KEZAFI-29406 format. One record per atom (N, C-alpha, C): residue number from 1; residue in three letters; x, y, z. Coordinates in nm, 3 decimals. Layout:
<numis>
+-----+------+---------+---------+---------+
: seq : type :      xx :      yy :      zz :
+-----+------+---------+---------+---------+
: NUM :  ala :       X :       Y :       Z :
...
+-----+------+---------+---------+---------+
</numis>
This chain:
<numis>
+-----+------+---------+---------+---------+
: seq : type :      xx :      yy :      zz :
+-----+------+---------+---------+---------+
:   1 :  met :   0.613 :   0.257 :   1.759 :
:   1 :  met :   0.536 :   0.214 :   1.645 :
:   1 :  met :   0.407 :   0.295 :   1.640 :
:   2 :  arg :   0.374 :   0.340 :   1.521 :
:   2 :  arg :   0.248 :   0.411 :   1.501 :
:   2 :  arg :   0.147 :   0.311 :   1.443 :
:   3 :  ile :   0.029 :   0.311 :   1.499 :
:   3 :  ile :  -0.075 :   0.220 :   1.453 :
:   3 :  ile :  -0.187 :   0.303 :   1.391 :
:   4 :  asn :  -0.216 :   0.273 :   1.264 :
:   4 :  asn :  -0.329 :   0.335 :   1.196 :
:   4 :  asn :  -0.443 :   0.235 :   1.195 :
:   5 :  ile :  -0.564 :   0.285 :   1.222 :
:   5 :  ile :  -0.681 :   0.198 :   1.219 :
:   5 :  ile :  -0.783 :   0.261 :   1.125 :
:   6 :  val :  -0.825 :   0.183 :   1.026 :
:   6 :  val :  -0.919 :   0.230 :   0.925 :
:   6 :  val :  -1.043 :   0.142 :   0.931 :
:   7 :  phe :  -1.159 :   0.203 :   0.954 :
:   7 :  phe :  -1.284 :   0.129 :   0.952 :
:   7 :  phe :  -1.343 :   0.138 :   0.811 :
:   8 :  ile :  -1.380 :   0.025 :   0.755 :
:   8 :  ile :  -1.449 :   0.023 :   0.628 :
:   8 :  ile :  -1.595 :   0.061 :   0.658 :
:   9 :  pro :  -1.644 :   0.169 :   0.596 :
:   9 :  pro :  -1.779 :   0.216 :   0.632 :
:   9 :  pro :  -1.890 :   0.122 :   0.584 :
:  10 :  val :  -1.979 :   0.091 :   0.676 :
:  10 :  val :  -2.098 :   0.012 :   0.648 :
:  10 :  val :  -2.212 :   0.075 :   0.728 :
:  11 :  glu :  -2.323 :   0.101 :   0.661 :
:  11 :  glu :  -2.435 :   0.163 :   0.731 :
:  11 :  glu :  -2.490 :   0.072 :   0.839 :
:  12 :  lys :  -2.534 :   0.131 :   0.947 :
:  12 :  lys :  -2.600 :   0.061 :   1.057 :
:  12 :  lys :  -2.517 :  -0.054 :   1.113 :
:  13 :  ser :  -2.390 :  -0.034 :   1.122 :
:  13 :  ser :  -2.303 :  -0.137 :   1.176 :
:  13 :  ser :  -2.279 :  -0.113 :   1.324 :
:  14 :  ser :  -2.295 :  -0.217 :   1.403 :
:  14 :  ser :  -2.265 :  -0.208 :   1.546 :
:  14 :  ser :  -2.117 :  -0.180 :   1.568 :
:  15 :  ala :  -2.035 :  -0.231 :   1.477 :
:  15 :  ala :  -1.891 :  -0.210 :   1.488 :
:  15 :  ala :  -1.858 :  -0.061 :   1.480 :
:  16 :  arg :  -1.925 :   0.012 :   1.395 :
:  16 :  arg :  -1.899 :   0.156 :   1.385 :
:  16 :  arg :  -1.947 :   0.228 :   1.511 :
:  17 :  gln :  -2.059 :   0.185 :   1.566 :
:  17 :  gln :  -2.110 :   0.247 :   1.687 :
:  17 :  gln :  -2.017 :   0.226 :   1.805 :
:  18 :  asn :  -1.944 :   0.117 :   1.804 :
:  18 :  asn :  -1.849 :   0.084 :   1.910 :
:  18 :  asn :  -1.705 :   0.104 :   1.864 :
:  19 :  gly :  -1.687 :   0.187 :   1.763 :
:  19 :  gly :  -1.557 :   0.206 :   1.700 :
:  19 :  gly :  -1.446 :   0.246 :   1.795 :
:  20 :  ala :  -1.474 :   0.338 :   1.885 :
:  20 :  ala :  -1.370 :   0.385 :   1.978 :
:  20 :  ala :  -1.324 :   0.271 :   2.069 :
:  21 :  leu :  -1.417 :   0.189 :   2.112 :
:  21 :  leu :  -1.384 :   0.077 :   2.200 :
:  21 :  leu :  -1.304 :  -0.030 :   2.124 :
:  22 :  ile :  -1.347 :  -0.060 :   2.002 :
:  22 :  ile :  -1.274 :  -0.157 :   1.920 :
:  22 :  ile :  -1.134 :  -0.106 :   1.892 :
:  23 :  glu :  -1.123 :   0.021 :   1.857 :
:  23 :  glu :  -0.992 :   0.081 :   1.829 :
:  23 :  glu :  -0.900 :   0.073 :   1.950 :
:  24 :  lys :  -0.953 :   0.100 :   2.068 :
:  24 :  lys :  -0.874 :   0.093 :   2.191 :
:  24 :  lys :  -0.820 :  -0.048 :   2.214 :
:  25 :  val :  -0.906 :  -0.149 :   2.196 :
:  25 :  val :  -0.864 :  -0.288 :   2.216 :
:  25 :  val :  -0.754 :  -0.326 :   2.116 :
:  26 :  val :  -0.772 :  -0.288 :   1.990 :
:  26 :  val :  -0.672 :  -0.321 :   1.887 :
:  26 :  val :  -0.539 :  -0.254 :   1.920 :
:  27 :  arg :  -0.541 :  -0.125 :   1.953 :
:  27 :  arg :  -0.416 :  -0.052 :   1.983 :
:  27 :  arg :  -0.342 :  -0.113 :   2.102 :
:  28 :  ile :  -0.414 :  -0.135 :   2.210 :
:  28 :  ile :  -0.351 :  -0.189 :   2.332 :
:  28 :  ile :  -0.282 :  -0.322 :   2.303 :
:  29 :  his :  -0.353 :  -0.412 :   2.239 :
:  29 :  his :  -0.299 :  -0.546 :   2.217 :
:  29 :  his :  -0.195 :  -0.550 :   2.106 :
:  30 :  ala :  -0.208 :  -0.465 :   2.007 :
:  30 :  ala :  -0.106 :  -0.459 :   1.902 :
:  30 :  ala :   0.026 :  -0.408 :   1.959 :
:  31 :  leu :   0.020 :  -0.307 :   2.043 :
:  31 :  leu :   0.143 :  -0.254 :   2.103 :
:  31 :  leu :   0.206 :  -0.355 :   2.199 :
:  32 :  arg :   0.123 :  -0.426 :   2.276 :
:  32 :  arg :   0.176 :  -0.530 :   2.366 :
:  32 :  arg :   0.241 :  -0.641 :   2.285 :
:  33 :  ala :   0.174 :  -0.684 :   2.179 :
:  33 :  ala :   0.228 :  -0.791 :   2.095 :
:  33 :  ala :   0.357 :  -0.747 :   2.028 :
:  34 :  ala :   0.362 :  -0.622 :   1.982 :
:  34 :  ala :   0.483 :  -0.570 :   1.916 :
:  34 :  ala :   0.601 :  -0.573 :   2.013 :
:  35 :  lys :   0.576 :  -0.540 :   2.137 :
:  35 :  lys :   0.683 :  -0.542 :   2.238 :
:  35 :  lys :   0.728 :  -0.684 :   2.266 :
:  36 :  ile :   0.634 :  -0.774 :   2.287 :
:  36 :  ile :   0.667 :  -0.913 :   2.317 :
:  36 :  ile :   0.740 :  -0.979 :   2.201 :
:  37 :  leu :   0.692 :  -0.954 :   2.079 :
:  37 :  leu :   0.746 :  -1.019 :   1.959 :
:  37 :  leu :   0.862 :  -0.942 :   1.894 :
:  38 :  lys :   0.896 :  -0.828 :   1.956 :
:  38 :  lys :   1.006 :  -0.744 :   1.906 :
:  38 :  lys :   0.986 :  -0.700 :   1.761 :
:  39 :  val :   0.865 :  -0.654 :   1.732 :
:  39 :  val :   0.832 :  -0.603 :   1.598 :
:  39 :  val :   0.892 :  -0.464 :   1.584 :
:  40 :  lys :   0.967 :  -0.442 :   1.479 :
:  40 :  lys :   1.038 :  -0.315 :   1.461 :
:  40 :  lys :   0.974 :  -0.227 :   1.353 :
:  41 :  arg :   0.853 :  -0.249 :   1.316 :
:  41 :  arg :   0.784 :  -0.169 :   1.213 :
:  41 :  arg :   0.765 :  -0.027 :   1.264 :
:  42 :  arg :   0.774 :   0.069 :   1.175 :
:  42 :  arg :   0.746 :   0.208 :   1.213 :
:  42 :  arg :   0.597 :   0.235 :   1.213 :
:  43 :  val :   0.529 :   0.181 :   1.110 :
:  43 :  val :   0.385 :   0.202 :   1.095 :
:  43 :  val :   0.320 :   0.068 :   1.065 :
:  44 :  leu :   0.207 :   0.044 :   1.129 :
:  44 :  leu :   0.129 :  -0.075 :   1.103 :
:  44 :  leu :  -0.016 :  -0.031 :   1.089 :
:  45 :  thr :  -0.080 :  -0.074 :   0.981 :
:  45 :  thr :  -0.218 :  -0.033 :   0.954 :
:  45 :  thr :  -0.311 :  -0.153 :   0.970 :
:  46 :  phe :  -0.418 :  -0.131 :   1.044 :
:  46 :  phe :  -0.524 :  -0.229 :   1.058 :
:  46 :  phe :  -0.646 :  -0.177 :   0.983 :
:  47 :  thr :  -0.705 :  -0.259 :   0.898 :
:  47 :  thr :  -0.835 :  -0.224 :   0.841 :
:  47 :  thr :  -0.938 :  -0.315 :   0.907 :
:  48 :  leu :  -1.047 :  -0.256 :   0.949 :
:  48 :  leu :  -1.152 :  -0.331 :   1.017 :
:  48 :  leu :  -1.274 :  -0.337 :   0.927 :
:  49 :  his :  -1.313 :  -0.459 :   0.894 :
:  49 :  his :  -1.425 :  -0.484 :   0.806 :
:  49 :  his :  -1.541 :  -0.541 :   0.885 :
:  50 :  pro :  -1.653 :  -0.470 :   0.895 :
:  50 :  pro :  -1.771 :  -0.531 :   0.955 :
:  50 :  pro :  -1.819 :  -0.645 :   0.866 :
:  51 :  his :  -1.849 :  -0.759 :   0.926 :
:  51 :  his :  -1.880 :  -0.879 :   0.849 :
:  51 :  his :  -1.994 :  -0.954 :   0.916 :
:  52 :  trp :  -2.080 :  -1.019 :   0.838 :
:  52 :  trp :  -2.196 :  -1.087 :   0.894 :
:  52 :  trp :  -2.159 :  -1.212 :   0.971 :
:  53 :  trp :  -2.082 :  -1.301 :   0.913 :
:  53 :  trp :  -2.064 :  -1.431 :   0.978 :
:  53 :  trp :  -1.920 :  -1.466 :   1.011 :
:  54 :  asp :  -1.826 :  -1.405 :   0.946 :
:  54 :  asp :  -1.687 :  -1.444 :   0.967 :
:  54 :  asp :  -1.618 :  -1.352 :   1.066 :
:  55 :  arg :  -1.536 :  -1.407 :   1.153 :
:  55 :  arg :  -1.453 :  -1.330 :   1.246 :
:  55 :  arg :  -1.311 :  -1.377 :   1.226 :
:  56 :  gly :  -1.218 :  -1.288 :   1.224 :
:  56 :  gly :  -1.081 :  -1.331 :   1.210 :
:  56 :  gly :  -0.995 :  -1.221 :   1.152 :
:  57 :  gly :  -0.880 :  -1.260 :   1.107 :
:  57 :  gly :  -0.787 :  -1.163 :   1.053 :
:  57 :  gly :  -0.704 :  -1.224 :   0.942 :
:  58 :  phe :  -0.635 :  -1.137 :   0.872 :
:  58 :  phe :  -0.545 :  -1.180 :   0.765 :
:  58 :  phe :  -0.434 :  -1.078 :   0.755 :
:  59 :  thr :  -0.311 :  -1.124 :   0.760 :
:  59 :  thr :  -0.197 :  -1.034 :   0.746 :
:  59 :  thr :  -0.170 :  -1.017 :   0.597 :
:  60 :  glu :  -0.207 :  -0.900 :   0.546 :
:  60 :  glu :  -0.196 :  -0.872 :   0.403 :
:  60 :  glu :  -0.050 :  -0.850 :   0.362 :
:  61 :  ser :   0.027 :  -0.788 :   0.450 :
:  61 :  ser :   0.170 :  -0.763 :   0.425 :
:  61 :  ser :   0.235 :  -0.733 :   0.559 :
:  62 :  lys :   0.363 :  -0.699 :   0.558 :
:  62 :  lys :   0.433 :  -0.669 :   0.684 :
:  62 :  lys :   0.383 :  -0.540 :   0.747 :
:  63 :  glu :   0.306 :  -0.461 :   0.671 :
:  63 :  glu :   0.258 :  -0.333 :   0.721 :
:  63 :  glu :   0.106 :  -0.325 :   0.737 :
:  64 :  trp :   0.036 :  -0.433 :   0.700 :
:  64 :  trp :  -0.109 :  -0.421 :   0.691 :
:  64 :  trp :  -0.178 :  -0.549 :   0.737 :
:  65 :  ile :  -0.269 :  -0.531 :   0.833 :
:  65 :  ile :  -0.349 :  -0.643 :   0.885 :
:  65 :  ile :  -0.497 :  -0.610 :   0.864 :
:  66 :  arg :  -0.570 :  -0.706 :   0.811 :
:  66 :  arg :  -0.714 :  -0.691 :   0.792 :
:  66 :  arg :  -0.785 :  -0.770 :   0.901 :
:  67 :  leu :  -0.877 :  -0.706 :   0.971 :
:  67 :  leu :  -0.956 :  -0.773 :   1.075 :
:  67 :  leu :  -1.103 :  -0.768 :   1.039 :
:  68 :  lys :  -1.171 :  -0.879 :   1.061 :
:  68 :  lys :  -1.316 :  -0.883 :   1.042 :
:  68 :  lys :  -1.380 :  -0.878 :   1.180 :
:  69 :  val :  -1.474 :  -0.786 :   1.195 :
:  69 :  val :  -1.545 :  -0.769 :   1.323 :
:  69 :  val :  -1.694 :  -0.789 :   1.297 :
:  70 :  pro :  -1.771 :  -0.825 :   1.399 :
:  70 :  pro :  -1.914 :  -0.849 :   1.378 :
:  70 :  pro :  -1.986 :  -0.725 :   1.325 :
:  71 :  leu :  -2.071 :  -0.747 :   1.227 :
:  71 :  leu :  -2.152 :  -0.639 :   1.172 :
:  71 :  leu :  -2.253 :  -0.592 :   1.277 :
:  72 :  arg :  -2.308 :  -0.689 :   1.348 :
:  72 :  arg :  -2.402 :  -0.658 :   1.457 :
:  72 :  arg :  -2.373 :  -0.753 :   1.573 :
:  73 :  trp :  -2.399 :  -0.706 :   1.694 :
:  73 :  trp :  -2.380 :  -0.790 :   1.812 :
:  73 :  trp :  -2.511 :  -0.860 :   1.843 :
:  74 :  lys :  -2.503 :  -0.987 :   1.878 :
:  74 :  lys :  -2.624 :  -1.061 :   1.917 :
:  74 :  lys :  -2.676 :  -1.010 :   2.050 :
:  75 :  ser :  -2.584 :  -0.971 :   2.137 :
:  75 :  ser :  -2.621 :  -0.922 :   2.269 :
:  75 :  ser :  -2.502 :  -0.846 :   2.328 :
:  76 :  gln :  -2.525 :  -0.781 :   2.439 :
:  76 :  gln :  -2.417 :  -0.712 :   2.510 :
:  76 :  gln :  -2.312 :  -0.812 :   2.555 :
:  77 :  lys :  -2.355 :  -0.930 :   2.597 :
:  77 :  lys :  -2.264 :  -1.035 :   2.641 :
:  77 :  lys :  -2.175 :  -1.080 :   2.524 :
:  78 :  his :  -2.232 :  -1.094 :   2.407 :
:  78 :  his :  -2.157 :  -1.131 :   2.287 :
:  78 :  his :  -2.052 :  -1.025 :   2.254 :
:  79 :  arg :  -2.092 :  -0.898 :   2.261 :
:  79 :  arg :  -1.998 :  -0.788 :   2.235 :
:  79 :  arg :  -1.882 :  -0.791 :   2.333 :
:  80 :  asp :  -1.913 :  -0.803 :   2.461 :
:  80 :  asp :  -1.808 :  -0.804 :   2.564 :
:  80 :  asp :  -1.714 :  -0.923 :   2.547 :
:  81 :  ser :  -1.769 :  -1.038 :   2.515 :
:  81 :  ser :  -1.688 :  -1.157 :   2.494 :
:  81 :  ser :  -1.595 :  -1.139 :   2.374 :
:  82 :  phe :  -1.645 :  -1.083 :   2.267 :
:  82 :  phe :  -1.562 :  -1.060 :   2.148 :
:  82 :  phe :  -1.449 :  -0.962 :   2.179 :
:  83 :  leu :  -1.481 :  -0.853 :   2.247 :
:  83 :  leu :  -1.382 :  -0.749 :   2.274 :
:  83 :  leu :  -1.278 :  -0.791 :   2.378 :
:  84 :  lys :  -1.316 :  -0.875 :   2.473 :
:  84 :  lys :  -1.223 :  -0.915 :   2.579 :
:  84 :  lys :  -1.143 :  -1.041 :   2.547 :
:  85 :  gln :  -1.200 :  -1.129 :   2.465 :
:  85 :  gln :  -1.134 :  -1.257 :   2.441 :
:  85 :  gln :  -1.096 :  -1.277 :   2.295 :
:  86 :  arg :  -1.193 :  -1.270 :   2.208 :
:  86 :  arg :  -1.170 :  -1.306 :   2.068 :
:  86 :  arg :  -1.081 :  -1.204 :   1.994 :
:  87 :  leu :  -1.114 :  -1.075 :   2.002 :
:  87 :  leu :  -1.037 :  -0.973 :   1.929 :
:  87 :  leu :  -0.891 :  -0.967 :   1.973 :
:  88 :  pro :  -0.860 :  -0.966 :   2.103 :
:  88 :  pro :  -0.718 :  -0.967 :   2.141 :
:  88 :  pro :  -0.644 :  -1.088 :   2.086 :
:  89 :  gly :  -0.707 :  -1.204 :   2.088 :
:  89 :  gly :  -0.644 :  -1.324 :   2.035 :
:  89 :  gly :  -0.614 :  -1.312 :   1.886 :
:  90 :  ile :  -0.707 :  -1.255 :   1.812 :
:  90 :  ile :  -0.688 :  -1.235 :   1.668 :
:  90 :  ile :  -0.572 :  -1.138 :   1.644 :
:  91 :  val :  -0.568 :  -1.029 :   1.721 :
:  91 :  val :  -0.460 :  -0.930 :   1.706 :
:  91 :  val :  -0.324 :  -0.994 :   1.733 :
:  92 :  tyr :  -0.312 :  -1.069 :   1.843 :
:  92 :  tyr :  -0.184 :  -1.133 :   1.875 :
:  92 :  tyr :  -0.144 :  -1.232 :   1.765 :
:  93 :  his :  -0.240 :  -1.308 :   1.717 :
:  93 :  his :  -0.210 :  -1.406 :   1.612 :
:  93 :  his :  -0.158 :  -1.337 :   1.485 :
:  94 :  glu :  -0.223 :  -1.231 :   1.444 :
:  94 :  glu :  -0.181 :  -1.160 :   1.322 :
:  94 :  glu :  -0.048 :  -1.088 :   1.344 :
:  95 :  met :  -0.025 :  -1.037 :   1.463 :
:  95 :  met :   0.103 :  -0.972 :   1.493 :
:  95 :  met :   0.216 :  -1.073 :   1.486 :
:  96 :  his :   0.187 :  -1.199 :   1.518 :
:  96 :  his :   0.287 :  -1.305 :   1.506 :
:  96 :  his :   0.331 :  -1.317 :   1.360 :
:  97 :  his :   0.237 :  -1.306 :   1.267 :
:  97 :  his :   0.275 :  -1.313 :   1.125 :
:  97 :  his :   0.362 :  -1.194 :   1.086 :
:  98 :  val :   0.331 :  -1.077 :   1.137 :
:  98 :  val :   0.414 :  -0.958 :   1.109 :
:  98 :  val :   0.555 :  -0.980 :   1.164 :
:  99 :  ala :   0.564 :  -1.030 :   1.286 :
:  99 :  ala :   0.694 :  -1.053 :   1.349 :
:  99 :  ala :   0.777 :  -1.155 :   1.274 :
: 100 :  arg :   0.710 :  -1.252 :   1.213 :
: 100 :  arg :   0.779 :  -1.358 :   1.139 :
: 100 :  arg :   0.799 :  -1.318 :   0.992 :
: 101 :  lys :   0.786 :  -1.190 :   0.966 :
: 101 :  lys :   0.808 :  -1.133 :   0.831 :
: 101 :  lys :   0.705 :  -1.181 :   0.731 :
: 102 :  tyr :   0.580 :  -1.197 :   0.777 :
: 102 :  tyr :   0.466 :  -1.224 :   0.691 :
: 102 :  tyr :   0.472 :  -1.365 :   0.643 :
+-----+------+---------+---------+---------+
</numis>
């Protein structure tokens, strides 16, 4: 499976500054979830939207998942917690929708 990741550009976003790390977390967990859930998609696209207050995801179609990531981190601890716990959980949850045919 090929995973495309598209960041929606927002000036002065912490998410963009940590883009490579966020991308790595999404790829690792999306591929793990695809294997566990037996997802047979050839291409899956994630769009990442920096957002002020909302965190989460939405499966737009069988090929496209939208993720909301923090616009700014409150602290290094907040960033690490989001990347290690919250973001992987969101990815697995949205991959479940893809596996169940949206």
